[in-house]
C-alpha positions in Angstrom: 0.0 0.0 0.0 2.9 2.4 0.5 3.7 2.2 -3.1 0.6 4.2 -3.8 2.2 7.1 -2.0 4.7 7.2 -4.9 2.5 6.1 -7.8 -0.4 8.5 -7.4 1.7 11.7 -7.3 3.8 10.3 -10.2 0.7 9.6 -12.2 -0.7 13.1 -11.5 2.6 14.7 -12.4 2.8 12.8 -15.7 -0.8 13.7 -16.5 0.0 17.4 -15.9 3.1 17.2 -18.1 1.0 15.6 -20.9 -1.7 18.3 -20.5 0.9 21.1 -20.6 2.4 19.5 -23.7 -1.0 19.4 -25.4 -1.7 23.0 -24.5 1.7 24.0 -25.8 1.0 22.3 -29.1 -2.4 24.0 -29.4 -0.8 27.5 -28.8 2.1 26.8 -31.3 -0.3 26.0 -34.1 0.3 22.3 -34.5 -3.4 21.7 -35.4 -4.0 24.7 -37.7 -3.6 23.0 -41.1 -5.3 19.6 -41.0 -6.2 19.6 -44.7 -2.7 20.4 -45.8 -1.3 17.3 -44.1 -3.9 15.1 -45.6 -3.2 16.4 -49.1 0.6 16.3 -48.6 0.4 12.5 -48.4 -1.0 12.4 -52.0 1.7 14.7 -53.4 4.4 12.8 -55.4 6.6 15.6 -56.5 9.6 14.3 -54.6 9.5 10.8 -56.2 11.9 10.3 -59.1 10.2 9.0 -62.3 11.9 6.0 -64.0 12.2 6.5 -67.7 12.4 3.4 -69.7 
């Protein structure tokens, strides 16, 4: 039972770190262009074409 004295605060701390990371990603604009990422998958301009 004494292990809970370590695990509960550790879980709360890691949850807070995850929440802060998510909020940072929202503020830095990581989720602004969702359509661009979906269309970028279909773009093949960086693929070399084989002639022959």
